[in-house]
N, CA, C and O of each residue as an XYZ file, in Angstrom:
752
protein
N       3.060      0.339    -20.196
C       2.592      1.270    -19.194
C       1.178      1.719    -19.577
O       0.883      1.964    -20.747
N       0.322      1.820    -18.571
C      -1.049      2.286    -18.756
C      -1.172      3.693    -18.191
O      -0.494      4.043    -17.225
N      -2.040      4.500    -18.795
C      -2.299      5.852    -18.309
C      -3.778      5.955    -17.956
O      -4.635      5.471    -18.695
N      -4.076      6.598    -16.806
C      -5.461      6.752    -16.375
C      -5.969      8.137    -16.734
O      -5.202      9.007    -17.146
N      -7.271      8.331    -16.572
C      -7.879      9.622    -16.864
C      -7.441     10.696    -15.866
O      -7.669     11.882    -16.104
N      -6.823     10.304    -14.765
C      -6.339     11.253    -13.767
C      -4.839     11.504    -13.902
O      -4.231     12.116    -13.025
N      -4.241     11.033    -14.999
C      -2.825     11.265    -15.251
C      -1.893     10.308    -14.523
O      -0.681     10.519    -14.506
N      -2.440      9.265    -13.926
C      -1.598      8.280    -13.248
C      -1.012      7.331    -14.285
O      -1.633      7.052    -15.311
N       0.201      6.836    -14.002
C       0.833      5.857    -14.867
C       0.951      4.554    -14.099
O       1.475      4.525    -12.986
N       0.455      3.463    -14.705
C       0.452      2.155    -14.066
C       1.397      1.249    -14.854
O       1.264      1.103    -16.069
N       2.345      0.649    -14.151
C       3.291     -0.236    -14.819
C       3.564     -1.444    -13.943
O       3.285     -1.445    -12.743
N       4.121     -2.482    -14.577
C       4.459     -3.718    -13.874
C       5.943     -3.665    -13.521
O       6.788     -3.406    -14.378
N       6.244     -3.910    -12.261
C       7.631     -4.007    -11.841
C       7.858     -5.421    -11.318
O       6.922     -6.219    -11.272
N       9.083     -5.738    -10.925
C       9.388     -7.116    -10.546
C       8.587     -7.634     -9.362
O       8.307     -8.831     -9.302
N       8.205     -6.775     -8.414
C       7.475     -7.268     -7.256
C       5.976     -7.008     -7.297
O       5.251     -7.477     -6.419
N       5.496     -6.273     -8.294
C       4.064     -6.016     -8.349
C       3.691     -4.955     -9.353
O       4.325     -4.817    -10.399
N       2.642     -4.196     -9.023
C       2.126     -3.141     -9.888
C       2.458     -1.805     -9.237
O       2.191     -1.595     -8.054
N       3.039     -0.912    -10.016
C       3.408      0.406     -9.519
C       2.486      1.443    -10.127
O       2.273      1.471    -11.339
N       1.932      2.310     -9.256
C       1.028      3.367     -9.691
C       1.683      4.699     -9.350
O       1.826      5.052     -8.180
N       2.077      5.432    -10.386
C       2.716      6.740    -10.209
C       1.692      7.834    -10.454
O       1.039      7.869    -11.497
N       1.563      8.719     -9.488
C       0.727      9.900     -9.659
C       1.606     11.105     -9.338
O       2.689     10.945     -8.776
N       1.152     12.314     -9.689
C       1.974     13.497     -9.400
C       2.314     13.636     -7.915
O       3.365     14.176     -7.572
N       1.437     13.156     -7.034
C       1.645     13.312     -5.601
C       2.464     12.192     -4.980
O       3.229     12.441     -4.049
N       2.323     10.958     -5.472
C       2.957      9.836     -4.795
C       3.146      8.658     -5.732
O       2.676      8.654     -6.870
N       3.852      7.657     -5.217
C       4.032      6.387     -5.914
C       3.557      5.282     -4.987
O       3.911      5.253     -3.809
N       2.746      4.367     -5.530
C       2.209      3.265     -4.750
C       2.592      1.961     -5.427
O       2.504      1.844     -6.649
N       3.019      0.979     -4.636
C       3.349     -0.338     -5.166
C       2.430     -1.358     -4.503
O       2.331     -1.416     -3.277
N       1.761     -2.158     -5.325
C       0.906     -3.226     -4.831
C       1.608     -4.533     -5.173
O       1.795     -4.850     -6.348
N       1.997     -5.290     -4.157
C       2.705     -6.551     -4.364
C       1.786     -7.591     -4.980
O       0.594     -7.639     -4.677
N       2.356     -8.434     -5.855
C       1.573     -9.488     -6.481
C       0.936    -10.396     -5.434
O      -0.184    -10.869     -5.629
N       1.625    -10.641     -4.342
C       1.110    -11.535     -3.302
C      -0.153    -10.979     -2.648
O      -0.958    -11.745     -2.118
N      -0.338     -9.649     -2.676
C      -1.500     -9.024     -2.044
C      -2.703     -8.918     -2.974
O      -3.811     -8.636     -2.519
N      -2.499     -9.141     -4.276
C      -3.575     -8.956     -5.250
C      -4.459    -10.191     -5.301
O      -3.985    -11.304     -5.526
N      -5.768     -9.972     -5.086
C      -6.741    -11.058     -5.183
C      -7.208    -11.215     -6.631
O      -7.167    -12.315     -7.182
N      -7.648    -10.125     -7.240
C      -8.093    -10.152     -8.638
C      -7.623     -8.893     -9.341
O      -7.401     -7.854     -8.720
N      -7.478     -9.013    -10.658
C      -7.086     -7.884    -11.487
C      -7.783     -8.054    -12.826
O      -7.557     -9.050    -13.513
N      -8.628     -7.101    -13.211
C      -9.366     -7.204    -14.473
C      -9.416     -5.855    -15.167
O      -9.341     -4.803    -14.531
N      -9.545     -5.910    -16.490
C      -9.844     -4.728    -17.284
C     -11.139     -5.051    -18.011
O     -11.185     -5.969    -18.830
N     -12.204     -4.287    -17.711
C     -13.489     -4.596    -18.337
C     -13.623     -3.912    -19.694
O     -12.706     -3.223    -20.140
N     -14.772     -4.104    -20.351
C     -14.973     -3.572    -21.699
C     -15.033     -2.050    -21.740
O     -14.910     -1.461    -22.814
N     -15.219     -1.400    -20.591
C     -15.210      0.061    -20.527
C     -13.828      0.602    -20.165
O     -13.689      1.770    -19.806
N     -12.811     -0.250    -20.262
C     -11.424      0.118    -19.962
C     -11.230      0.578    -18.528
O     -10.473      1.513    -18.270
N     -11.905     -0.071    -17.599
C     -11.706      0.215    -16.188
C     -10.854     -0.916    -15.613
O     -11.250     -2.081    -15.630
N      -9.678     -0.550    -15.105
C      -8.802     -1.506    -14.440
C      -9.269     -1.607    -13.006
O      -9.324     -0.604    -12.295
N      -9.610     -2.824    -12.572
C     -10.080     -3.034    -11.212
C      -9.106     -3.975    -10.527
O      -8.892     -5.102    -10.973
N      -8.516     -3.498     -9.430
C      -7.572     -4.283     -8.654
C      -8.186     -4.509     -7.282
O      -8.530     -3.556     -6.582
N      -8.322     -5.773     -6.900
C      -8.801     -6.122     -5.568
C      -7.604     -6.676     -4.806
O      -7.060     -7.722     -5.159
N      -7.200     -5.960     -3.754
C      -6.041     -6.370     -2.971
C      -6.349     -6.242     -1.489
O      -6.696     -5.163     -1.007
N      -6.221     -7.336     -0.780
C      -6.428     -7.355      0.677
C      -7.774     -6.768      1.072
O      -7.866     -6.033      2.056
N      -8.814     -7.084      0.318
C     -10.158     -6.631      0.633
C     -10.484     -5.220      0.177
O     -11.599     -4.752      0.407
N      -9.551     -4.529     -0.461
C      -9.776     -3.172     -0.944
C      -9.882     -3.218     -2.467
O      -9.057     -3.848     -3.129
N     -10.885     -2.560     -3.017
C     -11.076     -2.527     -4.463
C     -10.686     -1.146     -4.979
O     -11.202     -0.127     -4.518
N      -9.765     -1.128     -5.945
C      -9.325      0.123     -6.557
C      -9.703      0.089     -8.030
O      -9.511     -0.928     -8.696
N     -10.236      1.186     -8.541
C     -10.638      1.258     -9.932
C      -9.940      2.429    -10.605
O      -9.845      3.521    -10.044
N      -9.453      2.184    -11.820
C      -8.761      3.204    -12.585
C      -9.328      3.208    -14.002
O      -9.334      2.174    -14.669
N      -9.806      4.368    -14.465
C     -10.294      4.511    -15.839
C      -9.080      4.672    -16.746
O      -8.353      5.660    -16.643
N      -8.860      3.708    -17.632
C      -7.689      3.725    -18.503
C      -7.983      4.503    -19.779
O      -9.069      4.397    -20.348
N      -7.009      5.280    -20.217
C      -7.192      6.062    -21.439
C      -6.124      5.777    -22.481
O      -6.314      6.127    -23.646
N      -5.001      5.151    -22.110
C      -3.931      4.973    -23.075
C      -2.963      3.891    -22.615
O      -2.803      3.652    -21.418
N      -2.313      3.233    -23.591
C      -1.180      2.359    -23.315
C      -0.056      2.776    -24.237
O      -0.299      3.446    -25.241
N       1.166      2.395    -23.919
C       2.286      2.661    -24.817
C       2.096      1.840    -26.083
O       2.121      0.610    -26.029
N       1.907      2.492    -27.206
C       1.738      1.837    -28.509
C       0.640      0.777    -28.499
O       0.736     -0.222    -29.212
N      -0.396      0.987    -27.699
C      -1.531      0.060    -27.589
C      -1.065     -1.355    -27.238
O      -1.652     -2.337    -27.692
N      -0.004     -1.454    -26.425
C       0.553     -2.765    -26.072
C      -0.372     -3.516    -25.134
O      -1.285     -2.938    -24.544
N      -0.125     -4.804    -25.005
C      -0.937     -5.613    -24.108
C      -0.444     -5.465    -22.679
O       0.749     -5.281    -22.438
N      -1.361     -5.547    -21.746
C      -1.058     -5.461    -20.332
C      -0.922     -6.891    -19.839
O      -1.925     -7.585    -19.668
N       0.299     -7.339    -19.610
C       0.558     -8.745    -19.312
C       1.088     -8.871    -17.890
O       1.987     -8.137    -17.479
N       0.519     -9.807    -17.153
C       1.025    -10.082    -15.814
C       0.646    -11.501    -15.437
O       0.125    -12.245    -16.267
N       0.901    -11.879    -14.206
C       0.653    -13.248    -13.791
C      -0.836    -13.609    -13.768
O      -1.180    -14.786    -13.652
N      -1.721    -12.613    -13.876
C      -3.147    -12.884    -13.844
C      -3.717    -13.140    -15.238
O      -4.884    -13.514    -15.354
N      -2.937    -12.952    -16.286
C      -3.431    -13.167    -17.642
C      -3.173    -11.955    -18.502
O      -2.399    -11.073    -18.129
N      -3.814    -11.906    -19.647
C      -3.594    -10.834    -20.611
C      -4.904    -10.096    -20.832
O      -5.947    -10.713    -21.045
N      -4.842     -8.791    -20.781
C      -6.003     -7.967    -21.120
C      -5.488     -6.823    -21.976
O      -4.416     -6.285    -21.699
N      -6.208     -6.451    -22.981
C      -5.758     -5.389    -23.885
C      -6.735     -4.222    -23.826
O      -7.953     -4.399    -23.847
N      -6.175     -3.050    -23.752
C      -6.991     -1.841    -23.775
C      -7.684     -1.767    -25.129
O      -7.024     -1.710    -26.167
N      -8.994     -1.768    -25.120
C      -9.687     -1.777    -26.404
C      -9.982     -0.369    -26.893
O      -9.662      0.611    -26.220
N     -10.577     -0.276    -28.034
C     -10.745      1.020    -28.695
C     -12.061      1.708    -28.348
O     -12.408      2.698    -28.992
N     -12.802      1.225    -27.363
C     -14.095      1.853    -27.074
C     -13.931      3.281    -26.587
O     -14.758      4.135    -26.906
N     -12.877      3.563    -25.818
C     -12.672      4.944    -25.365
C     -12.379      5.858    -26.537
O     -12.855      6.993    -26.564
N     -11.601      5.388    -27.514
C     -11.309      6.209    -28.684
C     -12.595      6.538    -29.438
O     -12.781      7.662    -29.903
N     -13.477      5.551    -29.554
C     -14.742      5.780    -30.246
C     -15.589      6.807    -29.486
O     -16.216      7.674    -30.094
N     -15.601      6.700    -28.147
C     -16.356      7.662    -27.343
C     -15.789      9.069    -27.500
O     -16.541     10.037    -27.613
N     -14.444      9.179    -27.507
C     -13.809     10.482    -27.664
C     -14.131     11.095    -29.023
O     -14.421     12.287    -29.117
N     -14.079     10.274    -30.082
C     -14.396     10.769    -31.421
C     -15.838     11.251    -31.497
O     -16.120     12.279    -32.112
N     -16.749     10.513    -30.873
C     -18.157     10.896    -30.875
C     -18.350     12.214    -30.125
O     -19.102     13.081    -30.571
N     -17.668     12.363    -28.982
C     -17.775     13.597    -28.205
C     -17.202     14.781    -28.986
O     -17.776     15.870    -28.967
N     -16.065     14.575    -29.678
C     -15.472     15.652    -30.490
C     -16.403     16.059    -31.621
O     -16.578     17.246    -31.896
N     -17.007     15.055    -32.283
C     -17.927     15.346    -33.384
C     -19.129     16.146    -32.878
O     -19.576     17.085    -33.536
N     -19.646     15.770    -31.712
C     -20.784     16.483    -31.122
C     -20.388     17.918    -30.760
O     -21.159     18.857    -30.960
N     -19.178     18.068    -30.227
C     -18.677     19.384    -29.859
C     -18.520     20.274    -31.099
O     -18.898     21.445    -31.076
N     -17.968     19.722    -32.165
C     -17.796     20.475    -33.415
C     -19.151     20.881    -33.984
O     -19.313     21.985    -34.504
N     -20.118     19.975    -33.879
C     -21.451     20.232    -34.407
C     -22.117     21.401    -33.676
O     -22.828     22.201    -34.285
N     -21.876     21.489    -32.361
C     -22.529     22.515    -31.551
C     -21.746     23.814    -31.465
O     -22.234     24.778    -30.876
N     -20.556     23.870    -32.030
C     -19.749     25.098    -31.973
C     -20.372     26.185    -32.826
O     -20.861     25.932    -33.927
N     -20.346     27.391    -32.303
C     -20.744     28.545    -33.090
C     -22.236     28.716    -33.298
O     -22.634     29.575    -34.085
N     -23.081     27.941    -32.633
C     -24.510     28.100    -32.843
C     -25.152     29.005    -31.791
O     -26.374     29.157    -31.768
N     -24.326     29.614    -30.910
C     -24.853     30.536    -29.920
C     -25.367     29.861    -28.662
O     -25.711     30.543    -27.696
N     -25.427     28.552    -28.651
C     -25.902     27.836    -27.470
C     -24.755     27.609    -26.492
O     -23.593     27.524    -26.890
N     -25.086     27.514    -25.245
C     -24.097     27.153    -24.234
C     -24.287     25.672    -23.954
O     -25.369     25.230    -23.567
N     -23.220     24.916    -24.156
C     -23.281     23.470    -23.942
C     -22.451     23.113    -22.722
O     -21.276     23.468    -22.630
N     -23.067     22.414    -21.796
C     -22.372     21.959    -20.596
C     -22.398     20.449    -20.599
O     -23.454     19.826    -20.704
N     -21.209     19.868    -20.480
C     -21.100     18.406    -20.436
C     -20.620     18.000    -19.052
O     -19.529     18.384    -18.630
N     -21.419     17.235    -18.357
C     -21.055     16.747    -17.032
C     -20.904     15.244    -17.119
O     -21.815     14.547    -17.566
N     -19.748     14.740    -16.688
C     -19.475     13.309    -16.734
C     -19.394     12.783    -15.305
O     -18.444     13.070    -14.576
N     -20.389     12.021    -14.922
C     -20.408     11.427    -13.592
C     -20.061      9.947    -13.639
O     -20.414      9.197    -12.729
N     -19.379      9.525    -14.684
C     -19.110      8.097    -14.835
C     -18.055      7.585    -13.877
O     -18.089      6.408    -13.518
N     -17.115      8.423    -13.444
C     -16.096      7.920    -12.526
C     -16.624      8.026    -11.105
O     -17.124      9.070    -10.686
N     -16.505      6.942    -10.383
C     -17.000      6.887     -9.018
C     -15.853      7.131     -8.054
O     -14.746      6.627     -8.246
N     -16.123      7.897     -7.032
C     -15.133      8.109     -5.988
C     -15.078      6.897     -5.085
O     -15.919      6.007     -5.209
N     -14.111      6.831     -4.176
C     -13.972      5.675     -3.298
C     -15.208      5.433     -2.442
O     -15.530      4.285     -2.132
N     -15.908      6.506     -2.055
C     -17.078      6.320     -1.213
C     -18.270      5.761     -1.991
O     -19.231      5.295     -1.378
N     -18.231      5.796     -3.322
C     -19.345      5.321     -4.119
C     -19.069      3.974     -4.758
O     -19.935      3.438     -5.449
N     -17.901      3.419     -4.552
C     -17.571      2.166     -5.199
C     -18.399      1.035     -4.611
O     -18.586      0.942     -3.398
N     -18.885      0.186     -5.490
C     -19.634     -0.972     -5.041
C     -18.668     -2.029     -4.535
O     -17.519     -2.089     -4.974
N     -19.133     -2.861     -3.611
C     -18.298     -3.961     -3.143
C     -17.993     -4.875     -4.323
O     -18.856     -5.118     -5.167
N     -16.789     -5.369     -4.379
C     -16.372     -6.233     -5.477
C     -17.168     -7.518     -5.446
O     -17.457     -8.048     -4.373
N     -17.528     -8.031     -6.627
C     -18.251     -9.288     -6.718
C     -17.378    -10.411     -6.193
O     -16.207    -10.516     -6.558
N     -17.936    -11.243     -5.345
C     -17.207    -12.371     -4.790
C     -17.897    -13.643     -5.262
O     -19.042    -13.894     -4.887
N     -17.216    -14.458     -6.086
C     -17.839    -15.679     -6.596
C     -18.255    -16.606     -5.460
O     -17.516    -16.782     -4.492
N     -19.431    -17.194     -5.581
C     -19.921    -18.145     -4.590
C     -20.572    -17.498     -3.387
O     -21.002    -18.199     -2.470
N     -20.653    -16.192     -3.368
C     -21.263    -15.490     -2.246
C     -22.446    -14.676     -2.753
O     -22.493    -14.282     -3.918
N     -23.397    -14.433     -1.862
C     -24.596    -13.691     -2.237
C     -24.547    -12.296     -1.625
O     -24.143    -12.127     -0.475
N     -24.958    -11.307     -2.395
C     -25.010     -9.919     -1.929
C     -26.284     -9.737     -1.103
O     -27.392     -9.950     -1.594
N     -26.106     -9.338      0.169
C     -27.243     -9.183      1.076
C     -27.141     -7.842      1.804
O     -26.066     -7.250      1.893
N     -28.260     -7.383      2.313
C     -28.284     -6.159      3.108
C     -27.558     -6.426      4.429
O     -27.878     -7.379      5.140
N     -26.587     -5.585      4.746
C     -25.794     -5.769      5.963
C     -26.683     -5.680      7.202
O     -26.584     -6.517      8.099
N     -27.550     -4.671      7.256
C     -28.410     -4.470      8.421
C     -29.340     -5.666      8.639
O     -29.473     -6.156      9.761
N     -29.975     -6.130      7.577
C     -30.891     -7.265      7.690
C     -30.154     -8.518      8.153
O     -30.628     -9.236      9.033
N     -28.997     -8.774      7.557
C     -28.215     -9.963      7.920
C     -27.824     -9.925      9.396
O     -27.961    -10.926     10.099
N     -27.335     -8.770      9.871
C     -26.899     -8.655     11.264
C     -28.078     -8.831     12.223
O     -27.962     -9.532     13.228
N     -29.205     -8.198     11.915
C     -30.383     -8.333     12.784
C     -30.879     -9.781     12.834
O     -31.234    -10.278     13.903
N     -30.906    -10.455     11.687
C     -31.325    -11.857     11.665
C     -30.346    -12.734     12.445
O     -30.762    -13.643     13.163
N     -29.036    -12.460     12.302
C     -28.032    -13.251     13.014
C     -28.178    -13.085     14.525
O     -28.078    -14.062     15.268
N     -28.415    -11.848     14.988
C     -28.516    -11.611     16.426
C     -29.817    -12.136     17.036
O     -29.800    -12.732     18.113
N     -30.938    -11.917     16.354
C     -32.223    -12.246     16.967
C     -32.791    -13.610     16.564
O     -33.488    -14.241     17.358
N     -32.506    -14.071     15.353
C     -33.027    -15.372     14.916
C     -31.912    -16.286     14.411
O     -32.168    -17.259     13.701
N     -30.675    -15.964     14.785
C     -29.528    -16.737     14.320
C     -29.534    -18.170     14.804
O     -29.082    -19.060     14.082
N     -30.031    -18.422     16.003
C     -30.107    -19.784     16.535
C     -30.984    -20.685     15.695
O     -30.836    -21.906     15.720
N     -31.902    -20.080     14.947
C     -32.785    -20.841     14.050
C     -32.262    -20.854     12.613
O     -32.852    -21.492     11.741
N     -31.169    -20.157     12.372
C     -30.559    -20.153     11.042
C     -31.169    -19.172     10.064
O     -30.959    -19.302      8.858
N     -31.924    -18.185     10.551
C     -32.605    -17.248      9.655
C     -31.617    -16.487      8.775
O     -31.893    -16.252      7.598
N     -30.470    -16.098      9.332
C     -29.475    -15.362      8.549
C     -28.864    -16.233      7.457
O     -28.474    -15.729      6.404
N     -28.780    -17.530      7.702
C     -28.253    -18.453      6.686
C     -29.257    -18.621      5.540
O     -28.874    -18.621      4.370
N     -30.537    -18.764      5.880
C     -31.560    -18.844      4.839
C     -31.564    -17.556      4.013
O     -31.669    -17.602      2.787
N     -31.450    -16.407      4.687
C     -31.460    -15.110      4.009
C     -30.288    -14.963      3.042
O     -30.440    -14.378      1.969
N     -29.124    -15.488      3.415
C     -27.951    -15.364      2.554
C     -27.848    -16.489      1.529
O     -26.825    -16.614      0.855
N     -28.889    -17.307      1.400
C     -28.935    -18.324      0.353
C     -28.238    -19.628      0.709
O     -28.051    -20.474     -0.165
N     -27.852    -19.816      1.958
C     -27.178    -21.036      2.395
C     -28.196    -21.922      3.107
O     -28.192    -22.058      4.331
N     -29.057    -22.512      2.304
C     -30.193    -23.272      2.816
C     -29.760    -24.475      3.649
O     -30.335    -24.721      4.709
N     -28.771    -25.220      3.200
C     -28.328    -26.406      3.933
C     -27.826    -26.017      5.324
O     -28.146    -26.683      6.309
N     -27.042    -24.945      5.405
C     -26.564    -24.482      6.710
C     -27.736    -24.005      7.572
O     -27.745    -24.214      8.785
N     -28.711    -23.373      6.946
C     -29.893    -22.938      7.678
C     -30.648    -24.104      8.286
O     -31.124    -24.031      9.419
N     -30.752    -25.178      7.522
C     -31.429    -26.388      8.025
C     -30.635    -26.976      9.191
O     -31.225    -27.395     10.187
N     -29.303    -27.013      9.081
C     -28.474    -27.529     10.174
C     -28.639    -26.689     11.439
O     -28.735    -27.236     12.538
N     -28.672    -25.388     11.295
C     -28.903    -24.515     12.454
C     -30.259    -24.821     13.076
O     -30.392    -24.882     14.298
N     -31.260    -25.012     12.229
C     -32.617    -25.283     12.709
C     -32.682    -26.616     13.449
O     -33.311    -26.716     14.503
N     -32.030    -27.639     12.895
C     -32.055    -28.980     13.504
C     -31.362    -28.969     14.871
O     -31.821    -29.626     15.805
N     -30.259    -28.225     14.988
C     -29.497    -28.226     16.239
C     -29.752    -26.995     17.116
O     -28.958    -26.698     18.008
N     -30.851    -26.281     16.869
C     -31.126    -25.054     17.626
C     -31.316    -25.343     19.118
O     -31.059    -24.466     19.943
N     -31.752    -26.523     19.475
C     -31.993    -26.868     20.872
C     -30.706    -26.923     21.691
O     -30.754    -26.884     22.920
N     -29.529    -27.017     21.006
C     -28.254    -27.107     21.722
C     -27.673    -25.736     22.062
O     -26.722    -25.662     22.840
N     -28.199    -24.676     21.522
C     -27.717    -23.296     21.680
C     -26.381    -23.044     20.993
O     -25.898    -21.912     20.989
N     -25.784    -24.056     20.422
C     -24.524    -23.874     19.692
C     -24.741    -22.999     18.452
O     -23.940    -22.096     18.210
N     -25.803    -23.235     17.652
C     -26.035    -22.354     16.503
C     -26.224    -20.889     16.904
O     -25.824    -19.986     16.169
N     -26.833    -20.654     18.066
C     -27.039    -19.273     18.521
C     -25.704    -18.596     18.809
O     -25.516    -17.425     18.480
N     -24.783    -19.324     19.418
C     -23.455    -18.766     19.694
C     -22.686    -18.500     18.402
O     -22.040    -17.464     18.253
N     -22.766    -19.446     17.478
C     -22.082    -19.266     16.191
C     -22.687    -18.085     15.440
O     -21.964    -17.294     14.834
N     -24.009    -17.967     15.478
C     -24.698    -16.863     14.800
C     -24.302    -15.522     15.402
O     -24.179    -14.530     14.684
N     -24.103    -15.487     16.709
C     -23.660    -14.258     17.368
C     -22.293    -13.835     16.828
O     -22.075    -12.660     16.531
N     -21.376    -14.796     16.702
C     -20.046    -14.504     16.159
C     -20.159    -14.068     14.695
O     -19.489    -13.123     14.280
N     -20.998    -14.747     13.913
C     -21.183    -14.379     12.506
C     -21.788    -12.984     12.370
O     -21.449    -12.248     11.443
N     -22.670    -12.621     13.279
C     -23.239    -11.273     13.276
C     -22.179    -10.222     13.552
O     -22.176     -9.163     12.924
N     -21.279    -10.505     14.488
C     -20.190     -9.574     14.801
C     -19.247     -9.449     13.607
O     -18.796     -8.352     13.279
N     -18.952    -10.569     12.962
C     -18.090    -10.546     11.769
C     -18.743     -9.708     10.674
O     -18.071     -8.930      9.997
N     -20.056     -9.868     10.502
C     -20.776     -9.110      9.470
C     -20.744     -7.609      9.770
O     -20.688     -6.792      8.851
N     -20.780     -7.249     11.052
C     -20.720     -5.827     11.422
C     -19.391     -5.220     10.986
O     -19.340     -4.059     10.580
N     -18.316     -6.003     11.069
C     -16.985     -5.479     10.739
C     -16.741     -5.393      9.240
O     -15.792     -4.731      8.818
N     -17.566     -6.041      8.422
C     -17.377     -5.986      6.971
C     -17.813     -4.631      6.445
O     -18.817     -4.072      6.887
N     -17.046     -4.108      5.495
C     -17.376     -2.812      4.895
C     -18.495     -2.995      3.863
O     -18.396     -3.838      2.972
N     -19.532     -2.215      3.991
C     -20.671     -2.277      3.079
C     -20.437     -1.368      1.883
O     -19.669     -0.409      1.960
N     -21.110     -1.679      0.768
C     -21.016     -0.814     -0.404
C     -21.971      0.375     -0.231
O     -22.551      0.563      0.838
N     -22.124      1.160     -1.278
C     -22.946      2.372     -1.214
C     -24.415      2.057     -0.919
O     -25.137      2.898     -0.384
N     -24.855      0.842     -1.270
C     -26.240      0.439     -1.024
C     -26.427     -0.212      0.349
O     -27.541     -0.607      0.695
N     -25.360     -0.328      1.125
C     -25.452     -0.966      2.434
C     -25.433     -2.469      2.349
O     -25.946     -3.136      3.248
N     -24.860     -3.031      1.298
C     -24.839     -4.482      1.115
C     -23.431     -5.039      1.300
O     -22.431     -4.352      1.093
N     -23.391     -6.317      1.699
C     -22.137     -7.054      1.835
C     -22.305     -8.404      1.147
O     -23.422     -8.803      0.817
N     -21.187     -9.112      0.932
C     -21.244    -10.453      0.369
C     -21.059    -11.475      1.461
O     -20.089    -11.419      2.216
N     -21.982    -12.405      1.546
C     -21.944    -13.472      2.568
C     -22.060    -14.818      1.881
O     -22.050    -15.854      2.547
């Protein structure tokens, strides 16, 4: 079982991952999970059905390994080292008459989460991509912008048929429906 900085407990059950919090219990089925990783900062990132969830991990039962169908990841000791450093700093500053305020902005809320990295896709500005698709899509400008040069050339070669313009219109509409990250970017 994993514990987060918000007091949530994350465990593996037969059908997926269960997240228990004081308010509710959530189960994410294995079939819905696209990716699951624990990075070097002990952040568990679950991408399921296009939604990215991040949990700052602080503890495991007896430092056990987190094992599931996606592989093995172990909670490392970097958080313990950070906690020890913070405690030492706190002890050092105690009793000196100074007021010490520690603000930790490291955890991002859902509105600040960046779009999950998608292998093989390029991160582009949503607004720029949509405008290029609508106004210059028949010439493949949005494809060149998103790094798909071969497709851009094909759009350019067949622009006289108006088929690329229709496809670009649909691609522009699809891009509008994609959720952008905090910087207004999407993966195409």
